Chimera marker file (.cmm) of the C-alpha trace (Angstrom):
<marker_set name="trace">
<marker id="1" x="-25.149" y="35.501" z="77.273" r="1" g="1" b="0" radius="0.5"/>
<marker id="2" x="-23.993" y="32.105" z="79.450" r="1" g="1" b="0" radius="0.5"/>
<marker id="3" x="-23.119" y="28.152" z="78.289" r="1" g="1" b="0" radius="0.5"/>
<marker id="4" x="-26.789" y="27.655" z="80.587" r="1" g="1" b="0" radius="0.5"/>
<marker id="5" x="-28.562" y="30.497" z="78.734" r="1" g="1" b="0" radius="0.5"/>
<marker id="6" x="-27.676" y="29.236" z="75.809" r="1" g="1" b="0" radius="0.5"/>
<marker id="7" x="-29.272" y="26.066" z="75.760" r="1" g="1" b="0" radius="0.5"/>
<marker id="8" x="-31.866" y="27.164" z="76.926" r="1" g="1" b="0" radius="0.5"/>
<marker id="9" x="-32.439" y="29.267" z="73.548" r="1" g="1" b="0" radius="0.5"/>
<marker id="10" x="-32.110" y="26.082" z="71.683" r="1" g="1" b="0" radius="0.5"/>
<marker id="11" x="-35.991" y="24.510" z="71.311" r="1" g="1" b="0" radius="0.5"/>
<marker id="12" x="-36.456" y="20.757" z="70.594" r="1" g="1" b="0" radius="0.5"/>
<marker id="13" x="-38.199" y="19.618" z="68.316" r="1" g="1" b="0" radius="0.5"/>
<marker id="14" x="-40.123" y="16.488" z="68.486" r="1" g="1" b="0" radius="0.5"/>
<marker id="15" x="-40.184" y="14.169" z="65.861" r="1" g="1" b="0" radius="0.5"/>
<marker id="16" x="-42.533" y="11.381" z="64.083" r="1" g="1" b="0" radius="0.5"/>
<marker id="17" x="-40.058" y="8.921" z="63.653" r="1" g="1" b="0" radius="0.5"/>
<marker id="18" x="-36.275" y="7.884" z="64.943" r="1" g="1" b="0" radius="0.5"/>
<marker id="19" x="-33.464" y="6.544" z="63.267" r="1" g="1" b="0" radius="0.5"/>
<marker id="20" x="-33.543" y="3.736" z="60.853" r="1" g="1" b="0" radius="0.5"/>
<marker id="21" x="-37.087" y="4.666" z="60.205" r="1" g="1" b="0" radius="0.5"/>
<marker id="22" x="-38.878" y="4.888" z="57.174" r="1" g="1" b="0" radius="0.5"/>
<marker id="23" x="-40.122" y="8.038" z="55.943" r="1" g="1" b="0" radius="0.5"/>
<marker id="24" x="-41.384" y="9.704" z="52.498" r="1" g="1" b="0" radius="0.5"/>
<marker id="25" x="-39.323" y="11.653" z="50.856" r="1" g="1" b="0" radius="0.5"/>
<marker id="26" x="-40.116" y="15.562" z="48.446" r="1" g="1" b="0" radius="0.5"/>
<marker id="27" x="-36.363" y="16.540" z="46.958" r="1" g="1" b="0" radius="0.5"/>
<marker id="28" x="-36.626" y="20.979" z="47.417" r="1" g="1" b="0" radius="0.5"/>
<marker id="29" x="-32.965" y="22.586" z="46.499" r="1" g="1" b="0" radius="0.5"/>
<marker id="30" x="-29.180" y="20.573" z="45.997" r="1" g="1" b="0" radius="0.5"/>
<marker id="31" x="-26.374" y="22.246" z="47.332" r="1" g="1" b="0" radius="0.5"/>
<marker id="32" x="-22.928" y="22.300" z="47.736" r="1" g="1" b="0" radius="0.5"/>
<marker id="33" x="-23.964" y="19.239" z="50.928" r="1" g="1" b="0" radius="0.5"/>
<marker id="34" x="-26.688" y="17.909" z="48.727" r="1" g="1" b="0" radius="0.5"/>
<marker id="35" x="-29.652" y="18.213" z="48.736" r="1" g="1" b="0" radius="0.5"/>
<marker id="36" x="-31.678" y="19.505" z="51.452" r="1" g="1" b="0" radius="0.5"/>
<marker id="37" x="-35.713" y="18.101" z="51.629" r="1" g="1" b="0" radius="0.5"/>
<marker id="38" x="-38.918" y="17.727" z="53.635" r="1" g="1" b="0" radius="0.5"/>
<marker id="39" x="-39.230" y="14.812" z="55.821" r="1" g="1" b="0" radius="0.5"/>
<marker id="40" x="-42.890" y="13.276" z="56.060" r="1" g="1" b="0" radius="0.5"/>
<marker id="41" x="-44.881" y="17.039" z="54.080" r="1" g="1" b="0" radius="0.5"/>
<marker id="42" x="-43.520" y="18.417" z="58.088" r="1" g="1" b="0" radius="0.5"/>
<marker id="43" x="-39.940" y="18.449" z="59.101" r="1" g="1" b="0" radius="0.5"/>
<marker id="44" x="-36.906" y="19.797" z="57.114" r="1" g="1" b="0" radius="0.5"/>
<marker id="45" x="-33.280" y="16.771" z="56.346" r="1" g="1" b="0" radius="0.5"/>
<marker id="46" x="-30.724" y="17.061" z="54.469" r="1" g="1" b="0" radius="0.5"/>
<marker id="47" x="-29.239" y="14.395" z="52.042" r="1" g="1" b="0" radius="0.5"/>
<marker id="48" x="-25.746" y="14.281" z="51.680" r="1" g="1" b="0" radius="0.5"/>
<marker id="49" x="-24.652" y="14.008" z="47.837" r="1" g="1" b="0" radius="0.5"/>
<marker id="50" x="-22.793" y="11.148" z="48.956" r="1" g="1" b="0" radius="0.5"/>
<marker id="51" x="-25.464" y="8.902" z="49.198" r="1" g="1" b="0" radius="0.5"/>
<marker id="52" x="-26.719" y="9.576" z="46.631" r="1" g="1" b="0" radius="0.5"/>
<marker id="53" x="-27.018" y="6.945" z="43.206" r="1" g="1" b="0" radius="0.5"/>
<marker id="54" x="-29.345" y="7.995" z="41.135" r="1" g="1" b="0" radius="0.5"/>
<marker id="55" x="-31.319" y="11.473" z="39.259" r="1" g="1" b="0" radius="0.5"/>
<marker id="56" x="-32.550" y="13.666" z="41.439" r="1" g="1" b="0" radius="0.5"/>
<marker id="57" x="-35.505" y="16.838" z="40.583" r="1" g="1" b="0" radius="0.5"/>
<marker id="58" x="-36.454" y="19.509" z="42.596" r="1" g="1" b="0" radius="0.5"/>
<marker id="59" x="-40.257" y="18.582" z="44.135" r="1" g="1" b="0" radius="0.5"/>
<marker id="60" x="-39.016" y="14.109" z="43.135" r="1" g="1" b="0" radius="0.5"/>
<marker id="61" x="-41.671" y="12.131" z="45.949" r="1" g="1" b="0" radius="0.5"/>
<marker id="62" x="-38.904" y="9.504" z="47.976" r="1" g="1" b="0" radius="0.5"/>
<marker id="63" x="-38.916" y="7.030" z="49.991" r="1" g="1" b="0" radius="0.5"/>
<marker id="64" x="-36.296" y="7.878" z="52.257" r="1" g="1" b="0" radius="0.5"/>
<marker id="65" x="-34.881" y="6.469" z="56.026" r="1" g="1" b="0" radius="0.5"/>
<marker id="66" x="-34.116" y="8.566" z="58.447" r="1" g="1" b="0" radius="0.5"/>
<marker id="67" x="-30.354" y="8.353" z="59.576" r="1" g="1" b="0" radius="0.5"/>
<marker id="68" x="-28.753" y="10.246" z="62.438" r="1" g="1" b="0" radius="0.5"/>
<marker id="69" x="-30.963" y="13.020" z="64.839" r="1" g="1" b="0" radius="0.5"/>
<marker id="70" x="-28.402" y="15.455" z="65.436" r="1" g="1" b="0" radius="0.5"/>
<marker id="71" x="-27.507" y="17.137" z="68.826" r="1" g="1" b="0" radius="0.5"/>
<marker id="72" x="-28.504" y="20.301" z="66.997" r="1" g="1" b="0" radius="0.5"/>
<marker id="73" x="-31.692" y="18.643" z="66.267" r="1" g="1" b="0" radius="0.5"/>
<marker id="74" x="-31.210" y="18.771" z="62.330" r="1" g="1" b="0" radius="0.5"/>
<marker id="75" x="-32.423" y="15.132" z="60.662" r="1" g="1" b="0" radius="0.5"/>
<marker id="76" x="-30.310" y="13.370" z="58.155" r="1" g="1" b="0" radius="0.5"/>
<marker id="77" x="-31.688" y="11.179" z="55.850" r="1" g="1" b="0" radius="0.5"/>
<marker id="78" x="-30.509" y="8.038" z="53.370" r="1" g="1" b="0" radius="0.5"/>
<marker id="79" x="-32.524" y="6.667" z="49.990" r="1" g="1" b="0" radius="0.5"/>
<marker id="80" x="-30.835" y="2.898" z="51.495" r="1" g="1" b="0" radius="0.5"/>
<marker id="81" x="-32.333" y="0.783" z="55.094" r="1" g="1" b="0" radius="0.5"/>
<marker id="82" x="-30.698" y="1.638" z="57.827" r="1" g="1" b="0" radius="0.5"/>
<marker id="83" x="-28.713" y="-1.081" z="59.450" r="1" g="1" b="0" radius="0.5"/>
<marker id="84" x="-25.587" y="-3.296" z="58.380" r="1" g="1" b="0" radius="0.5"/>
<marker id="85" x="-27.556" y="-6.363" z="57.666" r="1" g="1" b="0" radius="0.5"/>
<marker id="86" x="-30.224" y="-4.206" z="55.931" r="1" g="1" b="0" radius="0.5"/>
<marker id="87" x="-27.603" y="-2.673" z="53.589" r="1" g="1" b="0" radius="0.5"/>
<marker id="88" x="-25.428" y="-5.402" z="53.315" r="1" g="1" b="0" radius="0.5"/>
<marker id="89" x="-28.736" y="-7.356" z="52.053" r="1" g="1" b="0" radius="0.5"/>
<marker id="90" x="-30.009" y="-4.844" z="49.675" r="1" g="1" b="0" radius="0.5"/>
<marker id="91" x="-26.245" y="-4.451" z="48.323" r="1" g="1" b="0" radius="0.5"/>
<marker id="92" x="-25.654" y="-7.949" z="47.743" r="1" g="1" b="0" radius="0.5"/>
<marker id="93" x="-29.190" y="-8.792" z="45.809" r="1" g="1" b="0" radius="0.5"/>
<marker id="94" x="-28.282" y="-5.747" z="43.641" r="1" g="1" b="0" radius="0.5"/>
<marker id="95" x="-24.844" y="-7.290" z="42.610" r="1" g="1" b="0" radius="0.5"/>
<marker id="96" x="-26.489" y="-10.382" z="42.687" r="1" g="1" b="0" radius="0.5"/>
<marker id="97" x="-29.092" y="-9.578" z="40.180" r="1" g="1" b="0" radius="0.5"/>
<marker id="98" x="-26.730" y="-7.920" z="37.769" r="1" g="1" b="0" radius="0.5"/>
<marker id="99" x="-24.619" y="-11.038" z="37.740" r="1" g="1" b="0" radius="0.5"/>
<marker id="100" x="-27.993" y="-12.585" z="36.645" r="1" g="1" b="0" radius="0.5"/>
<marker id="101" x="-29.070" y="-9.550" z="34.278" r="1" g="1" b="0" radius="0.5"/>
<marker id="102" x="-25.749" y="-10.328" z="31.573" r="1" g="1" b="0" radius="0.5"/>
<marker id="103" x="-26.143" y="-12.716" z="29.008" r="1" g="1" b="0" radius="0.5"/>
<marker id="104" x="-22.207" y="-13.664" z="30.104" r="1" g="1" b="0" radius="0.5"/>
<marker id="105" x="-22.779" y="-14.163" z="33.526" r="1" g="1" b="0" radius="0.5"/>
<marker id="106" x="-20.337" y="-11.579" z="34.658" r="1" g="1" b="0" radius="0.5"/>
<marker id="107" x="-19.683" y="-8.073" z="35.171" r="1" g="1" b="0" radius="0.5"/>
<marker id="108" x="-15.949" y="-6.162" z="34.217" r="1" g="1" b="0" radius="0.5"/>
<marker id="109" x="-15.709" y="-5.313" z="37.740" r="1" g="1" b="0" radius="0.5"/>
<marker id="110" x="-13.020" y="-5.994" z="40.713" r="1" g="1" b="0" radius="0.5"/>
<marker id="111" x="-12.431" y="-4.233" z="43.856" r="1" g="1" b="0" radius="0.5"/>
<marker id="112" x="-9.124" y="-2.560" z="42.623" r="1" g="1" b="0" radius="0.5"/>
<marker id="113" x="-12.410" y="-1.242" z="39.699" r="1" g="1" b="0" radius="0.5"/>
<marker id="114" x="-12.641" y="2.854" z="40.283" r="1" g="1" b="0" radius="0.5"/>
<marker id="115" x="-15.104" y="4.530" z="42.242" r="1" g="1" b="0" radius="0.5"/>
<marker id="116" x="-16.614" y="6.219" z="39.758" r="1" g="1" b="0" radius="0.5"/>
<marker id="117" x="-16.334" y="3.145" z="37.347" r="1" g="1" b="0" radius="0.5"/>
<marker id="118" x="-18.816" y="1.556" z="40.417" r="1" g="1" b="0" radius="0.5"/>
<marker id="119" x="-20.818" y="4.033" z="40.635" r="1" g="1" b="0" radius="0.5"/>
<marker id="120" x="-22.044" y="4.346" z="37.642" r="1" g="1" b="0" radius="0.5"/>
<marker id="121" x="-22.284" y="0.824" z="37.012" r="1" g="1" b="0" radius="0.5"/>
<marker id="122" x="-23.748" y="0.010" z="40.711" r="1" g="1" b="0" radius="0.5"/>
<marker id="123" x="-24.985" y="2.851" z="41.527" r="1" g="1" b="0" radius="0.5"/>
<marker id="124" x="-23.290" y="1.880" z="45.170" r="1" g="1" b="0" radius="0.5"/>
<marker id="125" x="-19.930" y="3.713" z="46.584" r="1" g="1" b="0" radius="0.5"/>
<marker id="126" x="-17.065" y="1.401" z="45.968" r="1" g="1" b="0" radius="0.5"/>
<marker id="127" x="-16.778" y="0.786" z="50.104" r="1" g="1" b="0" radius="0.5"/>
<marker id="128" x="-20.639" y="-1.433" z="49.660" r="1" g="1" b="0" radius="0.5"/>
<marker id="129" x="-19.509" y="-2.798" z="46.284" r="1" g="1" b="0" radius="0.5"/>
<marker id="130" x="-16.795" y="-4.969" z="47.513" r="1" g="1" b="0" radius="0.5"/>
<marker id="131" x="-18.836" y="-5.845" z="50.652" r="1" g="1" b="0" radius="0.5"/>
<marker id="132" x="-21.767" y="-6.772" z="48.433" r="1" g="1" b="0" radius="0.5"/>
<marker id="133" x="-19.039" y="-8.653" z="46.589" r="1" g="1" b="0" radius="0.5"/>
<marker id="134" x="-17.282" y="-10.475" z="49.661" r="1" g="1" b="0" radius="0.5"/>
<marker id="135" x="-20.925" y="-11.290" z="50.854" r="1" g="1" b="0" radius="0.5"/>
<marker id="136" x="-21.202" y="-13.232" z="47.480" r="1" g="1" b="0" radius="0.5"/>
<marker id="137" x="-17.662" y="-14.856" z="47.769" r="1" g="1" b="0" radius="0.5"/>
<marker id="138" x="-18.535" y="-16.257" z="51.055" r="1" g="1" b="0" radius="0.5"/>
<marker id="139" x="-21.278" y="-17.974" z="50.192" r="1" g="1" b="0" radius="0.5"/>
<marker id="140" x="-20.094" y="-19.003" z="47.690" r="1" g="1" b="0" radius="0.5"/>
<marker id="141" x="-22.136" y="-17.426" z="44.220" r="1" g="1" b="0" radius="0.5"/>
<marker id="142" x="-19.286" y="-16.171" z="42.009" r="1" g="1" b="0" radius="0.5"/>
<marker id="143" x="-15.810" y="-16.116" z="40.990" r="1" g="1" b="0" radius="0.5"/>
<marker id="144" x="-12.750" y="-13.230" z="41.407" r="1" g="1" b="0" radius="0.5"/>
<marker id="145" x="-11.856" y="-12.998" z="39.406" r="1" g="1" b="0" radius="0.5"/>
<marker id="146" x="-8.129" y="-10.908" z="37.968" r="1" g="1" b="0" radius="0.5"/>
<marker id="147" x="-10.338" y="-8.587" z="35.460" r="1" g="1" b="0" radius="0.5"/>
<marker id="148" x="-14.167" y="-9.725" z="35.905" r="1" g="1" b="0" radius="0.5"/>
<marker id="149" x="-16.783" y="-10.819" z="38.853" r="1" g="1" b="0" radius="0.5"/>
<marker id="150" x="-18.238" y="-14.466" z="37.385" r="1" g="1" b="0" radius="0.5"/>
<marker id="151" x="-21.719" y="-16.338" z="38.524" r="1" g="1" b="0" radius="0.5"/>
<marker id="152" x="-20.583" y="-19.684" z="39.615" r="1" g="1" b="0" radius="0.5"/>
<marker id="153" x="-22.615" y="-21.510" z="37.370" r="1" g="1" b="0" radius="0.5"/>
<link id1="1" id2="2" r="1" g="1" b="0" radius="0.2"/>
<link id1="2" id2="3" r="1" g="1" b="0" radius="0.2"/>
<link id1="3" id2="4" r="1" g="1" b="0" radius="0.2"/>
<link id1="4" id2="5" r="1" g="1" b="0" radius="0.2"/>
<link id1="5" id2="6" r="1" g="1" b="0" radius="0.2"/>
<link id1="6" id2="7" r="1" g="1" b="0" radius="0.2"/>
<link id1="7" id2="8" r="1" g="1" b="0" radius="0.2"/>
<link id1="8" id2="9" r="1" g="1" b="0" radius="0.2"/>
<link id1="9" id2="10" r="1" g="1" b="0" radius="0.2"/>
<link id1="10" id2="11" r="1" g="1" b="0" radius="0.2"/>
<link id1="11" id2="12" r="1" g="1" b="0" radius="0.2"/>
<link id1="12" id2="13" r="1" g="1" b="0" radius="0.2"/>
<link id1="13" id2="14" r="1" g="1" b="0" radius="0.2"/>
<link id1="14" id2="15" r="1" g="1" b="0" radius="0.2"/>
<link id1="15" id2="16" r="1" g="1" b="0" radius="0.2"/>
<link id1="16" id2="17" r="1" g="1" b="0" radius="0.2"/>
<link id1="17" id2="18" r="1" g="1" b="0" radius="0.2"/>
<link id1="18" id2="19" r="1" g="1" b="0" radius="0.2"/>
<link id1="19" id2="20" r="1" g="1" b="0" radius="0.2"/>
<link id1="20" id2="21" r="1" g="1" b="0" radius="0.2"/>
<link id1="21" id2="22" r="1" g="1" b="0" radius="0.2"/>
<link id1="22" id2="23" r="1" g="1" b="0" radius="0.2"/>
<link id1="23" id2="24" r="1" g="1" b="0" radius="0.2"/>
<link id1="24" id2="25" r="1" g="1" b="0" radius="0.2"/>
<link id1="25" id2="26" r="1" g="1" b="0" radius="0.2"/>
<link id1="26" id2="27" r="1" g="1" b="0" radius="0.2"/>
<link id1="27" id2="28" r="1" g="1" b="0" radius="0.2"/>
<link id1="28" id2="29" r="1" g="1" b="0" radius="0.2"/>
<link id1="29" id2="30" r="1" g="1" b="0" radius="0.2"/>
<link id1="30" id2="31" r="1" g="1" b="0" radius="0.2"/>
<link id1="31" id2="32" r="1" g="1" b="0" radius="0.2"/>
<link id1="32" id2="33" r="1" g="1" b="0" radius="0.2"/>
<link id1="33" id2="34" r="1" g="1" b="0" radius="0.2"/>
<link id1="34" id2="35" r="1" g="1" b="0" radius="0.2"/>
<link id1="35" id2="36" r="1" g="1" b="0" radius="0.2"/>
<link id1="36" id2="37" r="1" g="1" b="0" radius="0.2"/>
<link id1="37" id2="38" r="1" g="1" b="0" radius="0.2"/>
<link id1="38" id2="39" r="1" g="1" b="0" radius="0.2"/>
<link id1="39" id2="40" r="1" g="1" b="0" radius="0.2"/>
<link id1="40" id2="41" r="1" g="1" b="0" radius="0.2"/>
<link id1="41" id2="42" r="1" g="1" b="0" radius="0.2"/>
<link id1="42" id2="43" r="1" g="1" b="0" radius="0.2"/>
<link id1="43" id2="44" r="1" g="1" b="0" radius="0.2"/>
<link id1="44" id2="45" r="1" g="1" b="0" radius="0.2"/>
<link id1="45" id2="46" r="1" g="1" b="0" radius="0.2"/>
<link id1="46" id2="47" r="1" g="1" b="0" radius="0.2"/>
<link id1="47" id2="48" r="1" g="1" b="0" radius="0.2"/>
<link id1="48" id2="49" r="1" g="1" b="0" radius="0.2"/>
<link id1="49" id2="50" r="1" g="1" b="0" radius="0.2"/>
<link id1="50" id2="51" r="1" g="1" b="0" radius="0.2"/>
<link id1="51" id2="52" r="1" g="1" b="0" radius="0.2"/>
<link id1="52" id2="53" r="1" g="1" b="0" radius="0.2"/>
<link id1="53" id2="54" r="1" g="1" b="0" radius="0.2"/>
<link id1="54" id2="55" r="1" g="1" b="0" radius="0.2"/>
<link id1="55" id2="56" r="1" g="1" b="0" radius="0.2"/>
<link id1="56" id2="57" r="1" g="1" b="0" radius="0.2"/>
<link id1="57" id2="58" r="1" g="1" b="0" radius="0.2"/>
<link id1="58" id2="59" r="1" g="1" b="0" radius="0.2"/>
<link id1="59" id2="60" r="1" g="1" b="0" radius="0.2"/>
<link id1="60" id2="61" r="1" g="1" b="0" radius="0.2"/>
<link id1="61" id2="62" r="1" g="1" b="0" radius="0.2"/>
<link id1="62" id2="63" r="1" g="1" b="0" radius="0.2"/>
<link id1="63" id2="64" r="1" g="1" b="0" radius="0.2"/>
<link id1="64" id2="65" r="1" g="1" b="0" radius="0.2"/>
<link id1="65" id2="66" r="1" g="1" b="0" radius="0.2"/>
<link id1="66" id2="67" r="1" g="1" b="0" radius="0.2"/>
<link id1="67" id2="68" r="1" g="1" b="0" radius="0.2"/>
<link id1="68" id2="69" r="1" g="1" b="0" radius="0.2"/>
<link id1="69" id2="70" r="1" g="1" b="0" radius="0.2"/>
<link id1="70" id2="71" r="1" g="1" b="0" radius="0.2"/>
<link id1="71" id2="72" r="1" g="1" b="0" radius="0.2"/>
<link id1="72" id2="73" r="1" g="1" b="0" radius="0.2"/>
<link id1="73" id2="74" r="1" g="1" b="0" radius="0.2"/>
<link id1="74" id2="75" r="1" g="1" b="0" radius="0.2"/>
<link id1="75" id2="76" r="1" g="1" b="0" radius="0.2"/>
<link id1="76" id2="77" r="1" g="1" b="0" radius="0.2"/>
<link id1="77" id2="78" r="1" g="1" b="0" radius="0.2"/>
<link id1="78" id2="79" r="1" g="1" b="0" radius="0.2"/>
<link id1="79" id2="80" r="1" g="1" b="0" radius="0.2"/>
<link id1="80" id2="81" r="1" g="1" b="0" radius="0.2"/>
<link id1="81" id2="82" r="1" g="1" b="0" radius="0.2"/>
<link id1="82" id2="83" r="1" g="1" b="0" radius="0.2"/>
<link id1="83" id2="84" r="1" g="1" b="0" radius="0.2"/>
<link id1="84" id2="85" r="1" g="1" b="0" radius="0.2"/>
<link id1="85" id2="86" r="1" g="1" b="0" radius="0.2"/>
<link id1="86" id2="87" r="1" g="1" b="0" radius="0.2"/>
<link id1="87" id2="88" r="1" g="1" b="0" radius="0.2"/>
<link id1="88" id2="89" r="1" g="1" b="0" radius="0.2"/>
<link id1="89" id2="90" r="1" g="1" b="0" radius="0.2"/>
<link id1="90" id2="91" r="1" g="1" b="0" radius="0.2"/>
<link id1="91" id2="92" r="1" g="1" b="0" radius="0.2"/>
<link id1="92" id2="93" r="1" g="1" b="0" radius="0.2"/>
<link id1="93" id2="94" r="1" g="1" b="0" radius="0.2"/>
<link id1="94" id2="95" r="1" g="1" b="0" radius="0.2"/>
<link id1="95" id2="96" r="1" g="1" b="0" radius="0.2"/>
<link id1="96" id2="97" r="1" g="1" b="0" radius="0.2"/>
<link id1="97" id2="98" r="1" g="1" b="0" radius="0.2"/>
<link id1="98" id2="99" r="1" g="1" b="0" radius="0.2"/>
<link id1="99" id2="100" r="1" g="1" b="0" radius="0.2"/>
<link id1="100" id2="101" r="1" g="1" b="0" radius="0.2"/>
<link id1="101" id2="102" r="1" g="1" b="0" radius="0.2"/>
<link id1="102" id2="103" r="1" g="1" b="0" radius="0.2"/>
<link id1="103" id2="104" r="1" g="1" b="0" radius="0.2"/>
<link id1="104" id2="105" r="1" g="1" b="0" radius="0.2"/>
<link id1="105" id2="106" r="1" g="1" b="0" radius="0.2"/>
<link id1="106" id2="107" r="1" g="1" b="0" radius="0.2"/>
<link id1="107" id2="108" r="1" g="1" b="0" radius="0.2"/>
<link id1="108" id2="109" r="1" g="1" b="0" radius="0.2"/>
<link id1="109" id2="110" r="1" g="1" b="0" radius="0.2"/>
<link id1="110" id2="111" r="1" g="1" b="0" radius="0.2"/>
<link id1="111" id2="112" r="1" g="1" b="0" radius="0.2"/>
<link id1="112" id2="113" r="1" g="1" b="0" radius="0.2"/>
<link id1="113" id2="114" r="1" g="1" b="0" radius="0.2"/>
<link id1="114" id2="115" r="1" g="1" b="0" radius="0.2"/>
<link id1="115" id2="116" r="1" g="1" b="0" radius="0.2"/>
<link id1="116" id2="117" r="1" g="1" b="0" radius="0.2"/>
<link id1="117" id2="118" r="1" g="1" b="0" radius="0.2"/>
<link id1="118" id2="119" r="1" g="1" b="0" radius="0.2"/>
<link id1="119" id2="120" r="1" g="1" b="0" radius="0.2"/>
<link id1="120" id2="121" r="1" g="1" b="0" radius="0.2"/>
<link id1="121" id2="122" r="1" g="1" b="0" radius="0.2"/>
<link id1="122" id2="123" r="1" g="1" b="0" radius="0.2"/>
<link id1="123" id2="124" r="1" g="1" b="0" radius="0.2"/>
<link id1="124" id2="125" r="1" g="1" b="0" radius="0.2"/>
<link id1="125" id2="126" r="1" g="1" b="0" radius="0.2"/>
<link id1="126" id2="127" r="1" g="1" b="0" radius="0.2"/>
<link id1="127" id2="128" r="1" g="1" b="0" radius="0.2"/>
<link id1="128" id2="129" r="1" g="1" b="0" radius="0.2"/>
<link id1="129" id2="130" r="1" g="1" b="0" radius="0.2"/>
<link id1="130" id2="131" r="1" g="1" b="0" radius="0.2"/>
<link id1="131" id2="132" r="1" g="1" b="0" radius="0.2"/>
<link id1="132" id2="133" r="1" g="1" b="0" radius="0.2"/>
<link id1="133" id2="134" r="1" g="1" b="0" radius="0.2"/>
<link id1="134" id2="135" r="1" g="1" b="0" radius="0.2"/>
<link id1="135" id2="136" r="1" g="1" b="0" radius="0.2"/>
<link id1="136" id2="137" r="1" g="1" b="0" radius="0.2"/>
<link id1="137" id2="138" r="1" g="1" b="0" radius="0.2"/>
<link id1="138" id2="139" r="1" g="1" b="0" radius="0.2"/>
<link id1="139" id2="140" r="1" g="1" b="0" radius="0.2"/>
<link id1="140" id2="141" r="1" g="1" b="0" radius="0.2"/>
<link id1="141" id2="142" r="1" g="1" b="0" radius="0.2"/>
<link id1="142" id2="143" r="1" g="1" b="0" radius="0.2"/>
<link id1="143" id2="144" r="1" g="1" b="0" radius="0.2"/>
<link id1="144" id2="145" r="1" g="1" b="0" radius="0.2"/>
<link id1="145" id2="146" r="1" g="1" b="0" radius="0.2"/>
<link id1="146" id2="147" r="1" g="1" b="0" radius="0.2"/>
<link id1="147" id2="148" r="1" g="1" b="0" radius="0.2"/>
<link id1="148" id2="149" r="1" g="1" b="0" radius="0.2"/>
<link id1="149" id2="150" r="1" g="1" b="0" radius="0.2"/>
<link id1="150" id2="151" r="1" g="1" b="0" radius="0.2"/>
<link id1="151" id2="152" r="1" g="1" b="0" radius="0.2"/>
<link id1="152" id2="153" r="1" g="1" b="0" radius="0.2"/>
</marker_set>
């Protein structure tokens, strides 16, 4: 079989969504890479473990977003809105709310905190946390201390 025949064996799938779209997901099976999901009750997709910051169970329904439609027809999804501005705003809001909810007005987390500590307390990656804190710092909403982040009073 030559290359041309192989290409013709790939059947293109017509999706009713595009990258960045908000979709309905049903969690199917946990795999080594993450979770297989059913998108809009019709299409298969994959939610990578690195995208998960909450407990998920089989048959659980969640809102997701189309991250990437691959050349081979496979679909990667995320539980977070896609696009730099959406993600930064969402993470920034989450950190700001966590600071406001703390009685003392500070978090004992910094850019030197372990990825596991940040994931546990903030339910986001260290990279996302650092971007969100940087955004708050640029807006002069937080002070960065050696051992914590403080809300500007």
